[in-house]
Structure formats: structure tokens, C-alpha cells
C-alpha positions in Angstrom: -15.1 13.5 3.0 -18.2 14.5 5.2 -18.2 10.9 7.1 -14.7 12.0 8.9 -16.4 15.5 10.3 -19.4 13.6 11.6 -20.0 13.4 15.7 -20.3 9.6 16.0 -16.6 9.2 13.7 -13.0 11.0 14.3 -15.1 14.6 14.2 -12.0 15.9 12.8 -12.4 19.6 11.3 -12.3 20.3 7.7 -8.7 21.8 8.2 -6.7 19.1 9.1 -8.0 16.9 5.7 -6.6 16.6 2.7 -8.1 15.8 -0.7 -5.2 14.7 -3.1 -6.0 14.9 -7.1 -3.8 14.0 -10.0 -5.2 17.3 -11.4 -9.0 16.8 -13.2 -9.1 20.9 -13.5 -13.1 21.2 -13.9 -13.4 19.2 -10.6 -10.8 21.4 -8.7 -12.9 24.3 -9.8 -16.3 22.8 -8.7 -14.5 22.1 -5.6 -13.0 25.4 -4.6 -16.6 27.3 -5.9 -18.4 24.4 -3.6 -16.7 26.4 -0.5 -15.3 22.9 1.4 -12.5 24.6 4.0 -11.0 20.7 3.1 -7.3 21.7 1.6 -6.6 20.5 -1.8 -3.0 18.9 -2.7 -2.2 18.3 -6.7 0.1 15.4 -7.6 2.1 16.9 -10.1 4.9 13.9 -9.3 7.7 16.0 -11.8 8.0 19.8 -12.9 7.6 19.1 -17.0 4.9 17.7 -19.2 7.5 15.1 -21.3 7.8 13.4 -18.1 4.4 13.7 -16.7 2.8 12.5 -19.9 4.6 8.8 -19.5 3.8 8.4 -15.8 0.5 10.1 -15.4 -1.6 9.9 -18.9 -4.5 12.1 -17.1 -1.7 15.0 -18.2 -2.2 14.8 -21.6 -5.8 16.5 -21.0 -4.6 18.4 -18.4 -1.2 19.8 -18.6 1.2 21.2 -15.9 0.3 25.0 -17.2 -3.9 24.4 -16.9 -3.0 22.8 -13.1 -1.0 26.2 -12.8 -4.3 28.0 -13.8 -6.4 26.8 -11.2 -4.3 27.9 -8.7 -6.2 31.8 -9.0 -9.0 29.6 -8.0 -7.7 28.4 -4.6 -7.0 29.7 -1.4 -3.3 29.3 -0.8 
């Protein structure tokens, strides 16, 4: 992440960079508390846990309802 901001690299502003996650709730909390200005995108890929369990096994550990709880940590 930080190499994209380096003076000898593309030198992009933090707000122009999106970090995508499948929804690892503890990592989202840690990322948010670190105070980064990078934008965070959570890949839900579906609206129900039933379908998401099939296509994204991580959903069994961090279901959609736990993803919603992370929104209170994030500045939207």
C-alpha cells in the first residue's frame, strides 16, 4: 500500500486507493483503527448467507451480519 504513495513511485494519494477484502472482520477493525485514509471495499458478492457460504467459504466464520457490524467502525 505504501509503495504506491512513494515519491519515486506513482505517488498516489491515499484516498485514491481502494483496499478490497472478503470480509475478515478483525482485520477490518485493525485497518480502521490504524487511521489509514485508504478506502475499503468489502466484497459481499451476494445478499444472503446461504449463497455466500457456497461461493465464499470465509462467510461461515464471518457472515454478512458481522460485516454489517464493521460499518459502524468505518467512516462511510
